[in-house]
C-alpha positions in Angstrom: 77.8 103.2 93.3 81.1 101.9 94.5 81.3 99.3 97.2 84.5 97.9 98.9 84.4 95.2 101.6 87.2 93.9 103.7 90.1 95.6 101.9 93.6 94.9 103.1 96.7 96.7 101.7 100.4 96.2 102.4 103.5 98.3 101.6 106.2 95.6 101.8 105.8 94.0 105.2 103.8 96.9 106.7 100.0 96.5 106.7 98.5 99.9 105.8 94.8 98.9 105.7 93.0 96.1 107.6 89.4 95.2 106.8 88.3 98.6 105.4 84.8 98.8 104.0 83.4 101.8 102.1 80.1 102.5 100.3 80.2 105.5 97.9 76.8 106.6 96.5 76.3 108.3 93.1 77.4 111.9 93.2 79.4 111.4 96.5 83.1 112.1 96.8 85.2 110.2 99.4 88.9 110.4 100.3 90.9 108.0 102.4 93.9 109.9 103.7 96.7 108.6 106.0 100.2 109.1 107.0 
């Protein structure tokens, strides 16, 4: 299992993700897509 909690990501000064949390169980496929 993969677990992410409170993930923040920036591209330069632009905040792309704020406080993202994801749980991925065995055999599951998850995609985070944005523009």
